[in-house]
TIMI-793271 format. One record per residue (C-alpha): residue number from 1; residue in three letters; x, y, z. Coordinates in steps of 0.001 Angstrom, whole numbers, plus 500000, padded with zeros to 6 digits. Example, Ala and Ser with C-alpha at 12.3 -4.5 7.8 and 13.67 -1.06 7.14 Angstrom:
2
+-----+-----+--------+--------+--------+
|   n | res |      x |      y |      z |
+-----+-----+--------+--------+--------+
|   1 | ALA | 512300 | 495500 | 507800 |
|   2 | SER | 513670 | 498940 | 507140 |
+-----+-----+--------+--------+--------+
END
This chain:
424
+-----+-----+--------+--------+--------+
|   n | res |      x |      y |      z |
+-----+-----+--------+--------+--------+
|   1 | MET | 518344 | 514806 | 479412 |
|   2 | ASN | 518541 | 512434 | 481633 |
|   3 | GLY | 522270 | 511958 | 482019 |
|   4 | PRO | 523245 | 514242 | 484985 |
|   5 | ALA | 519657 | 513304 | 487254 |
|   6 | GLN | 520960 | 509452 | 486376 |
|   7 | MET | 524524 | 510276 | 487569 |
|   8 | LEU | 522964 | 511663 | 490795 |
|   9 | ARG | 521162 | 508944 | 491322 |
|  10 | ASP | 523450 | 506562 | 491116 |
|  11 | GLN | 525484 | 508823 | 493229 |
|  12 | LEU | 523332 | 508321 | 496271 |
|  13 | ALA | 522772 | 504840 | 495684 |
|  14 | ALA | 526779 | 504477 | 496039 |
|  15 | LEU | 526485 | 506876 | 498993 |
|  16 | ARG | 523675 | 504553 | 500589 |
|  17 | SER | 525754 | 501566 | 500229 |
|  18 | GLU | 528780 | 502927 | 502118 |
|  19 | PRO | 529590 | 500735 | 505317 |
|  20 | ILE | 529561 | 504329 | 507582 |
|  21 | VAL | 526199 | 505604 | 506094 |
|  22 | LEU | 524693 | 501546 | 506265 |
|  23 | ARG | 525976 | 501313 | 510115 |
|  24 | ALA | 524771 | 505179 | 510534 |
|  25 | GLY | 521003 | 503997 | 509215 |
|  26 | THR | 520769 | 501380 | 511372 |
|  27 | ALA | 521756 | 503056 | 514327 |
|  28 | LEU | 519027 | 505553 | 513581 |
|  29 | SER | 516476 | 502966 | 513048 |
|  30 | ARG | 517338 | 501445 | 516531 |
|  31 | LEU | 517044 | 504687 | 518118 |
|  32 | ALA | 513842 | 505219 | 516825 |
|  33 | GLU | 512363 | 501875 | 517476 |
|  34 | LEU | 513151 | 502349 | 521225 |
|  35 | GLY | 510445 | 501939 | 523605 |
|  36 | THR | 507864 | 500740 | 520499 |
|  37 | ALA | 507900 | 496956 | 521048 |
|  38 | GLY | 504466 | 495338 | 521247 |
|  39 | TYR | 502844 | 498264 | 519649 |
|  40 | PRO | 500465 | 497911 | 516487 |
|  41 | PRO | 502615 | 498769 | 513360 |
|  42 | GLU | 500559 | 501757 | 512693 |
|  43 | THR | 500880 | 502410 | 516530 |
|  44 | LYS | 504674 | 502104 | 516149 |
|  45 | ARG | 505236 | 503773 | 513266 |
|  46 | ARG | 503603 | 506791 | 515000 |
|  47 | LEU | 505917 | 506307 | 517685 |
|  48 | MET | 509191 | 505995 | 516210 |
|  49 | ILE | 508327 | 509416 | 514584 |
|  50 | LEU | 507464 | 510917 | 517852 |
|  51 | ASN | 511130 | 509294 | 518871 |
|  52 | LEU | 512677 | 511239 | 515543 |
|  53 | ILE | 511133 | 514570 | 517170 |
|  54 | ALA | 512320 | 513807 | 520478 |
|  55 | TYR | 515752 | 513315 | 519400 |
|  56 | LEU | 515771 | 516454 | 517114 |
|  57 | ILE | 514651 | 518397 | 519850 |
|  58 | GLY | 517057 | 517521 | 522282 |
|  59 | VAL | 519921 | 518194 | 519593 |
|  60 | THR | 518978 | 521802 | 518868 |
|  61 | THR | 518400 | 522329 | 522415 |
|  62 | ALA | 521531 | 521317 | 523263 |
|  63 | ILE | 523147 | 523550 | 520841 |
|  64 | TYR | 521067 | 526611 | 521770 |
|  65 | ALA | 522106 | 525608 | 525751 |
|  66 | VAL | 525873 | 525557 | 524690 |
|  67 | GLN | 525738 | 528392 | 522440 |
|  68 | ASP | 524217 | 530320 | 525641 |
|  69 | ALA | 526780 | 529035 | 527942 |
|  70 | PHE | 529190 | 530066 | 526201 |
|  71 | LEU | 528490 | 533492 | 525633 |
|  72 | ASP | 527630 | 534687 | 528950 |
|  73 | TYR | 526850 | 531796 | 531386 |
|  74 | GLU | 525748 | 534288 | 534427 |
|  75 | LYS | 523634 | 536150 | 532427 |
|  76 | TYR | 522148 | 533536 | 530302 |
|  77 | LYS | 521660 | 530889 | 532971 |
|  78 | PRO | 518035 | 530414 | 533259 |
|  79 | VAL | 517934 | 529953 | 529356 |
|  80 | VAL | 520937 | 527047 | 529643 |
|  81 | TRP | 519313 | 524972 | 532306 |
|  82 | ILE | 515609 | 525230 | 530334 |
|  83 | ASN | 517245 | 523883 | 527530 |
|  84 | VAL | 519350 | 521288 | 529774 |
|  85 | VAL | 515731 | 520308 | 530996 |
|  86 | LEU | 514778 | 519540 | 527654 |
|  87 | VAL | 517411 | 517552 | 526661 |
|  88 | GLY | 516552 | 515143 | 529285 |
|  89 | VAL | 512690 | 515290 | 528490 |
|  90 | ALA | 513653 | 514332 | 525169 |
|  91 | VAL | 515938 | 511498 | 526365 |
|  92 | VAL | 513243 | 510157 | 528383 |
|  93 | VAL | 510369 | 510213 | 525737 |
|  94 | PRO | 510970 | 506750 | 524591 |
|  95 | LEU | 510875 | 505464 | 527930 |
|  96 | ALA | 507388 | 506843 | 528220 |
|  97 | HIS | 505921 | 504421 | 525776 |
|  98 | ARG | 505800 | 501767 | 528623 |
|  99 | TRP | 502778 | 503418 | 530274 |
| 100 | ASN | 500575 | 504298 | 526795 |
| 101 | ASP | 500878 | 505488 | 523213 |
| 102 | ILE | 500782 | 508885 | 524044 |
| 103 | ALA | 502397 | 509244 | 527212 |
| 104 | GLY | 505640 | 511000 | 525492 |
| 105 | ALA | 503683 | 513163 | 522971 |
| 106 | LEU | 501902 | 514578 | 526153 |
| 107 | ILE | 505789 | 514954 | 528086 |
| 108 | ILE | 506951 | 516738 | 524757 |
| 109 | LEU | 503972 | 519072 | 524494 |
| 110 | LEU | 503562 | 520111 | 528161 |
| 111 | SER | 507621 | 520723 | 528791 |
| 112 | GLU | 507632 | 522479 | 525424 |
| 113 | TYR | 504851 | 524871 | 526063 |
| 114 | ALA | 506036 | 525746 | 529480 |
| 115 | ALA | 509842 | 526396 | 527871 |
| 116 | LEU | 508800 | 528565 | 524968 |
| 117 | LEU | 506561 | 530681 | 527608 |
| 118 | LEU | 509512 | 531055 | 529709 |
| 119 | PHE | 512146 | 531753 | 526714 |
| 120 | ALA | 509275 | 534380 | 525870 |
| 121 | MET | 509377 | 535938 | 529466 |
| 122 | TYR | 513423 | 536004 | 529190 |
| 123 | LEU | 514166 | 536962 | 525894 |
| 124 | GLY | 511035 | 538778 | 524645 |
| 125 | ARG | 509248 | 538174 | 521841 |
| 126 | SER | 511342 | 539652 | 519595 |
| 127 | SER | 513626 | 536166 | 520014 |
| 128 | GLY | 510751 | 534594 | 517913 |
| 129 | VAL | 510780 | 531300 | 520177 |
| 130 | GLN | 506985 | 531785 | 520373 |
| 131 | LEU | 507022 | 530693 | 516451 |
| 132 | GLN | 507482 | 526923 | 517570 |
| 133 | TYR | 503596 | 526966 | 518875 |
| 134 | PHE | 502866 | 527074 | 515085 |
| 135 | VAL | 504292 | 523659 | 514782 |
| 136 | VAL | 501566 | 521748 | 516995 |
| 137 | PRO | 498632 | 522006 | 514857 |
| 138 | ALA | 500727 | 519969 | 512082 |
| 139 | ALA | 502848 | 517540 | 514300 |
| 140 | ALA | 499701 | 517057 | 517002 |
| 141 | PHE | 497741 | 515002 | 514098 |
| 142 | VAL | 501212 | 512872 | 513059 |
| 143 | VAL | 502161 | 512071 | 516876 |
| 144 | LEU | 498361 | 511890 | 518092 |
| 145 | GLY | 496686 | 510215 | 515120 |
| 146 | LEU | 493116 | 511551 | 513624 |
| 147 | GLU | 491339 | 509150 | 515877 |
| 148 | ARG | 492173 | 511266 | 519063 |
| 149 | LEU | 490561 | 514660 | 517378 |
| 150 | TRP | 488947 | 515040 | 520850 |
| 151 | MET | 492660 | 515655 | 522332 |
| 152 | ILE | 494258 | 517500 | 519318 |
| 153 | VAL | 491482 | 520421 | 519288 |
| 154 | PRO | 492381 | 521394 | 522879 |
| 155 | ILE | 496106 | 521000 | 522206 |
| 156 | VAL | 495966 | 523252 | 518923 |
| 157 | LEU | 493712 | 525820 | 520819 |
| 158 | ALA | 496163 | 525879 | 523938 |
| 159 | ALA | 499076 | 526359 | 521298 |
| 160 | LEU | 497477 | 529734 | 519973 |
| 161 | LEU | 496497 | 530859 | 523214 |
| 162 | LEU | 500049 | 530367 | 524356 |
| 163 | HIS | 501350 | 532107 | 520916 |
| 164 | LEU | 499281 | 535063 | 521775 |
| 165 | ALA | 500363 | 535314 | 525369 |
| 166 | ALA | 503910 | 535187 | 524200 |
| 167 | TRP | 503388 | 538008 | 522006 |
| 168 | PHE | 501486 | 540427 | 523817 |
| 169 | TRP | 502939 | 539674 | 527673 |
| 170 | TYR | 506460 | 539780 | 526699 |
| 171 | PRO | 507600 | 542414 | 523948 |
| 172 | HIS | 511634 | 543161 | 523606 |
| 173 | SER | 511435 | 545844 | 526488 |
| 174 | GLU | 510109 | 543375 | 529164 |
| 175 | GLY | 511988 | 541031 | 528483 |
| 176 | LEU | 513731 | 539730 | 531955 |
| 177 | LEU | 517645 | 539043 | 530317 |
| 178 | HIS | 517744 | 541988 | 528156 |
| 179 | ALA | 519824 | 540132 | 525590 |
| 180 | ASP | 522014 | 541575 | 522724 |
| 181 | ARG | 520100 | 542060 | 519709 |
| 182 | ALA | 522530 | 539724 | 517557 |
| 183 | LEU | 521643 | 537003 | 520027 |
| 184 | LEU | 517983 | 537429 | 519634 |
| 185 | ASP | 518427 | 537669 | 515689 |
| 186 | SER | 520446 | 534569 | 515926 |
| 187 | ILE | 517756 | 532331 | 518046 |
| 188 | TYR | 514884 | 533987 | 515946 |
| 189 | VAL | 516695 | 532452 | 512935 |
| 190 | GLN | 516820 | 529247 | 514375 |
| 191 | ALA | 513581 | 529231 | 515783 |
| 192 | ALA | 512403 | 530370 | 512110 |
| 193 | ILE | 514085 | 527470 | 510178 |
| 194 | THR | 513009 | 524594 | 513357 |
| 195 | THR | 509346 | 525586 | 512730 |
| 196 | VAL | 509184 | 525643 | 509062 |
| 197 | ALA | 511284 | 522306 | 508743 |
| 198 | LEU | 508730 | 520598 | 511654 |
| 199 | ILE | 505871 | 521734 | 509941 |
| 200 | GLY | 507525 | 520481 | 506203 |
| 201 | ALA | 508429 | 517349 | 507946 |
| 202 | SER | 504726 | 516813 | 509657 |
| 203 | VAL | 503112 | 517804 | 505923 |
| 204 | TRP | 505209 | 515505 | 503990 |
| 205 | TYR | 504477 | 512636 | 506240 |
| 206 | ALA | 500943 | 513152 | 506065 |
| 207 | PHE | 500997 | 513159 | 502176 |
| 208 | ARG | 503335 | 510254 | 502176 |
| 209 | LEU | 500828 | 508226 | 504194 |
| 210 | ALA | 498158 | 509420 | 502054 |
| 211 | GLU | 499942 | 508875 | 499144 |
| 212 | ASN | 500877 | 505310 | 499953 |
| 213 | ALA | 496913 | 504453 | 501200 |
| 214 | ARG | 496202 | 505453 | 497633 |
| 215 | ALA | 498859 | 503284 | 496054 |
| 216 | GLU | 497727 | 500415 | 498257 |
| 217 | VAL | 494274 | 500541 | 497582 |
| 218 | ASP | 495151 | 500987 | 493446 |
| 219 | ARG | 497050 | 498040 | 493813 |
| 220 | LEU | 494298 | 495771 | 495473 |
| 221 | LEU | 491957 | 497566 | 492899 |
| 222 | ARG | 494167 | 495904 | 489938 |
| 223 | ASN | 494339 | 492655 | 491786 |
| 224 | VAL | 490589 | 492455 | 492059 |
| 225 | LEU | 489377 | 494382 | 488760 |
| 226 | PRO | 490943 | 494813 | 485469 |
| 227 | ASP | 492921 | 497587 | 484603 |
| 228 | PRO | 490561 | 499579 | 482186 |
| 229 | ILE | 488614 | 498694 | 484767 |
| 230 | VAL | 489892 | 500018 | 487388 |
| 231 | GLU | 490395 | 503321 | 485151 |
| 232 | ARG | 486700 | 504019 | 484893 |
| 233 | LEU | 486044 | 503807 | 488212 |
| 234 | LYS | 488518 | 506024 | 488858 |
| 235 | ALA | 487370 | 508507 | 486746 |
| 236 | GLU | 483475 | 508316 | 487124 |
| 237 | PRO | 483249 | 506487 | 490769 |
| 238 | THR | 479538 | 506856 | 490742 |
| 239 | ARG | 478836 | 505372 | 487464 |
| 240 | SER | 477830 | 501514 | 487493 |
| 241 | ILE | 480031 | 499256 | 484747 |
| 242 | ALA | 477759 | 497233 | 482329 |
| 243 | ASP | 478911 | 496435 | 478897 |
| 244 | SER | 478181 | 494084 | 475896 |
| 245 | PHE | 480709 | 492319 | 473680 |
| 246 | PRO | 479443 | 491031 | 470604 |
| 247 | GLU | 482387 | 488388 | 470513 |
| 248 | ALA | 484460 | 487307 | 473652 |
| 249 | SER | 485661 | 483323 | 474815 |
| 250 | ILE | 485296 | 481847 | 477767 |
| 251 | LEU | 486977 | 479329 | 479833 |
| 252 | PHE | 486387 | 477264 | 482448 |
| 253 | ALA | 488956 | 474910 | 484486 |
| 254 | ASP | 488143 | 472403 | 487094 |
| 255 | ILE | 490162 | 469929 | 488850 |
| 256 | SER | 489351 | 466766 | 488476 |
| 257 | GLY | 488564 | 464310 | 491444 |
| 258 | PHE | 489595 | 467433 | 493626 |
| 259 | VAL | 487266 | 466415 | 496747 |
| 260 | ALA | 488636 | 463037 | 497146 |
| 261 | LEU | 492294 | 464358 | 496441 |
| 262 | ALA | 491724 | 467058 | 499451 |
| 263 | ARG | 490638 | 464854 | 502134 |
| 264 | ARG | 493634 | 462686 | 501149 |
| 265 | LEU | 495933 | 465617 | 501667 |
| 266 | GLY | 494947 | 467558 | 504564 |
| 267 | ALA | 493700 | 470713 | 504829 |
| 268 | GLU | 497572 | 472514 | 504420 |
| 269 | ARG | 498621 | 470646 | 501640 |
| 270 | THR | 495583 | 471171 | 499929 |
| 271 | VAL | 495544 | 474786 | 500201 |
| 272 | SER | 499477 | 474867 | 499509 |
| 273 | LEU | 498573 | 472639 | 496154 |
| 274 | LEU | 495868 | 474636 | 494978 |
| 275 | ASN | 497600 | 478405 | 495493 |
| 276 | ALA | 500326 | 476966 | 493289 |
| 277 | ILE | 498110 | 475732 | 490733 |
| 278 | VAL | 496234 | 479175 | 490755 |
| 279 | THR | 499233 | 481229 | 490959 |
| 280 | GLU | 500568 | 479524 | 487615 |
| 281 | PHE | 497075 | 479961 | 485913 |
| 282 | ASP | 497055 | 483725 | 486617 |
| 283 | GLY | 500866 | 484024 | 485343 |
| 284 | LEU | 499432 | 482229 | 482118 |
| 285 | ALA | 496759 | 484786 | 481755 |
| 286 | GLU | 498935 | 487562 | 481733 |
| 287 | LYS | 501512 | 485933 | 479248 |
| 288 | HIS | 498349 | 485197 | 476951 |
| 289 | GLY | 496499 | 488704 | 477338 |
| 290 | VAL | 493728 | 486816 | 478821 |
| 291 | GLU | 491392 | 488181 | 481989 |
| 292 | LYS | 490962 | 485985 | 484953 |
| 293 | ILE | 487514 | 486454 | 486066 |
| 294 | LYS | 486963 | 484496 | 489415 |
| 295 | THR | 488092 | 481106 | 491131 |
| 296 | ILE | 485250 | 479358 | 492902 |
| 297 | GLY | 487183 | 476372 | 495014 |
| 298 | ASP | 488931 | 474485 | 492484 |
| 299 | ALA | 487386 | 476125 | 489591 |
| 300 | TYR | 489049 | 478590 | 487449 |
| 301 | MET | 487417 | 481186 | 485327 |
| 302 | ALA | 488821 | 483217 | 482431 |
| 303 | ALA | 487928 | 485166 | 479504 |
| 304 | SER | 489241 | 486822 | 476598 |
| 305 | GLY | 488285 | 489917 | 474697 |
| 306 | ILE | 486787 | 491853 | 477674 |
| 307 | PRO | 487190 | 494293 | 478957 |
| 308 | GLU | 488978 | 495529 | 475900 |
| 309 | PRO | 487956 | 493704 | 472704 |
| 310 | ALA | 490716 | 491842 | 470916 |
| 311 | PRO | 490901 | 490011 | 467463 |
| 312 | ASP | 492615 | 487190 | 468341 |
| 313 | HIS | 490585 | 486353 | 471556 |
| 314 | LEU | 490300 | 482892 | 470838 |
| 315 | GLY | 493460 | 482175 | 469958 |
| 316 | ARG | 494926 | 483632 | 473188 |
| 317 | LEU | 492353 | 481670 | 475453 |
| 318 | ALA | 493246 | 478667 | 473483 |
| 319 | ALA | 496941 | 478483 | 473595 |
| 320 | MET | 496404 | 479329 | 477562 |
| 321 | ALA | 494193 | 476228 | 477890 |
| 322 | LEU | 497139 | 474040 | 476420 |
| 323 | ASP | 499842 | 476075 | 478697 |
| 324 | MET | 497245 | 475314 | 481729 |
| 325 | LEU | 497462 | 471349 | 481131 |
| 326 | ASP | 501284 | 471459 | 480887 |
| 327 | VAL | 501457 | 473530 | 484211 |
| 328 | VAL | 499306 | 470840 | 486069 |
| 329 | GLU | 501289 | 467892 | 484649 |
| 330 | HIS | 504717 | 469386 | 485992 |
| 331 | ILE | 502762 | 470234 | 489229 |
| 332 | ALA | 501299 | 466918 | 489654 |
| 333 | ARG | 504935 | 465475 | 488922 |
| 334 | GLU | 506413 | 468096 | 491654 |
| 335 | ASN | 503948 | 466775 | 494252 |
| 336 | GLY | 503331 | 463076 | 493634 |
| 337 | ALA | 499737 | 463697 | 493300 |
| 338 | GLU | 497190 | 462487 | 490589 |
| 339 | ILE | 495998 | 466040 | 489732 |
| 340 | ARG | 494364 | 466542 | 486471 |
| 341 | VAL | 492089 | 469667 | 484939 |
| 342 | ARG | 488982 | 469200 | 482637 |
| 343 | ILE | 488562 | 472500 | 480511 |
| 344 | GLY | 485643 | 473706 | 478574 |
| 345 | MET | 485935 | 476612 | 476231 |
| 346 | ALA | 483258 | 478684 | 474258 |
| 347 | SER | 482662 | 482147 | 472180 |
| 348 | GLY | 479922 | 484035 | 471405 |
| 349 | PRO | 478384 | 487001 | 472641 |
| 350 | VAL | 478567 | 488224 | 476370 |
| 351 | MET | 477968 | 490861 | 478990 |
| 352 | ALA | 480133 | 492141 | 481730 |
| 353 | GLY | 480081 | 494427 | 484512 |
| 354 | ILE | 480337 | 495150 | 488332 |
| 355 | ILE | 478263 | 493844 | 490541 |
| 356 | GLY | 478047 | 493970 | 494452 |
| 357 | LYS | 478704 | 496761 | 496689 |
| 358 | GLN | 480781 | 495565 | 499738 |
| 359 | LYS | 482869 | 492819 | 498309 |
| 360 | PHE | 482196 | 493772 | 494587 |
| 361 | THR | 483357 | 491611 | 491572 |
| 362 | TYR | 483709 | 491803 | 488063 |
| 363 | ASP | 481622 | 489070 | 486321 |
| 364 | VAL | 480751 | 488061 | 482740 |
| 365 | TRP | 477269 | 486567 | 481655 |
| 366 | GLY | 475938 | 485558 | 478786 |
| 367 | ASP | 475089 | 482004 | 476793 |
| 368 | ALA | 478850 | 481372 | 475984 |
| 369 | VAL | 479294 | 481441 | 479790 |
| 370 | ASN | 476909 | 478617 | 480403 |
| 371 | LEU | 477954 | 476662 | 477689 |
| 372 | ALA | 481842 | 476806 | 478303 |
| 373 | SER | 480775 | 475899 | 481782 |
| 374 | ARG | 478473 | 472625 | 480429 |
| 375 | LEU | 481391 | 472099 | 478271 |
| 376 | GLU | 484075 | 471641 | 481558 |
| 377 | GLY | 481649 | 469311 | 483022 |
| 378 | LEU | 481157 | 467297 | 480187 |
| 379 | SER | 485037 | 466903 | 479583 |
| 380 | ASP | 487936 | 464458 | 480006 |
| 381 | PRO | 490235 | 464725 | 482581 |
| 382 | GLY | 493243 | 466359 | 480877 |
| 383 | ARG | 491437 | 467275 | 478047 |
| 384 | ILE | 489840 | 470617 | 476412 |
| 385 | LEU | 486218 | 470677 | 474838 |
| 386 | LEU | 485424 | 472994 | 472746 |
| 387 | CYS | 482030 | 474419 | 471163 |
| 388 | PRO | 481543 | 473797 | 467643 |
| 389 | ALA | 482220 | 477570 | 466672 |
| 390 | CYS | 485139 | 477713 | 468521 |
| 391 | LYS | 486763 | 474718 | 466660 |
| 392 | ASP | 485595 | 476578 | 463158 |
| 393 | ARG | 487193 | 479964 | 464399 |
| 394 | LEU | 490197 | 477873 | 465440 |
| 395 | GLY | 490348 | 475637 | 462114 |
| 396 | SER | 493026 | 477655 | 460409 |
| 397 | SER | 494970 | 478974 | 463380 |
| 398 | GLY | 497454 | 476137 | 463562 |
| 399 | PHE | 495897 | 473907 | 466222 |
| 400 | ARG | 494684 | 470294 | 465962 |
| 401 | PHE | 491516 | 469278 | 467154 |
| 402 | GLU | 489821 | 465567 | 467911 |
| 403 | LEU | 486329 | 465050 | 467123 |
| 404 | ARG | 484411 | 463437 | 470264 |
| 405 | CYS | 480786 | 463013 | 469116 |
| 406 | ALA | 477582 | 464274 | 469033 |
| 407 | THR | 476949 | 465448 | 472651 |
| 408 | ASP | 473647 | 466537 | 474604 |
| 409 | ILE | 474396 | 469588 | 476533 |
| 410 | LYS | 471440 | 471082 | 478840 |
| 411 | GLY | 469768 | 474109 | 477312 |
| 412 | VAL | 471663 | 473597 | 473912 |
| 413 | GLY | 470641 | 470151 | 472584 |
| 414 | GLU | 472901 | 467439 | 470842 |
| 415 | VAL | 476056 | 469267 | 469455 |
| 416 | GLU | 478851 | 468065 | 467785 |
| 417 | THR | 482212 | 469108 | 470282 |
| 418 | TRP | 485713 | 468738 | 469722 |
| 419 | PHE | 488736 | 468084 | 471921 |
| 420 | LEU | 491734 | 470494 | 471343 |
| 421 | ALA | 494562 | 468237 | 471407 |
| 422 | GLY | 497417 | 470737 | 470644 |
| 423 | ARG | 499336 | 472845 | 468262 |
| 424 | GLU | 500347 | 472325 | 464837 |
+-----+-----+--------+--------+--------+
END
């Protein structure tokens, strides 16, 4: 089924890699970028599109000029020179960007408005040149941007009025040149093709921008929220998200002596080091099927068994915690820094949901969360401290433990705690 399609994709990829195609693409990109230096990325992209439209107008009108000149120059001299002027206008559009970001667009609009009306006057409405006024409503938004609606509305209305004027003022019998039927048919076909192509390109570009924006929003959401939560938000944007989980596991990790370390390393090295550690932790969370909840300074919080329940939630989190110790040890050796991390883990019922409106976040609450946070604070550097429930549930899962001692935990009392020492 996919054989022919894959073959076509391979052939297109091979064609794009040909030196002549690469050089042509580079040359076209440079032409599109003429006059756009110094503008913000969004404005620059819009001006590049305008340049490409100007070049398309220049090429098509040059073809018209040559065609009419060879057909009967003396008869069609006015039409030939109107096309020559339009070619000149298209060439100077990139230079107009030096004044401001709408000068080029206004030059094209005014010249096209006048030229199309003159073409209709010389050739009559049967030539179909007035069809190209229909390009304006689509192209104006692309070229000028939605923020200039106050300018776009009168431009579109002017295009409509000029189209109607060309239709009613210049019927075929009143065309000044009394062009041949064959020529009029040819011009009509060319005008129809150009109109449809430009409208299609403008609509395609608008939808492409919308799709890109939607994809970017989706990507950002998935960086902030778990995938299942994103899908629920997309399905029911106005509905609040709050769930209860009878069993889940929570992990807190904190870099021991981070404040002193940051003071010694300075801002740039501290941020770089912290970014390396958190990036590695994020990779481990993805590897073990664990959900990162948040980072606060040098503290890292993760949960397993939410937002989708998992029977092995505690085993996943324990495996990740052991790998976190290895990662920190490796980064410490690479950077020649004394870095050790304390980790606390707890299991139990939790609640989770989205809080906030402007900068919302997916957060977790419950006794297990509080217990994991306190165990992290009581743990030793380079060790993973577990609550009794975690030790009992992991007892036959291939892990080793070391009894710490009875520990007095605020809000819980004195309980027996254990270090997760490694795998069997």
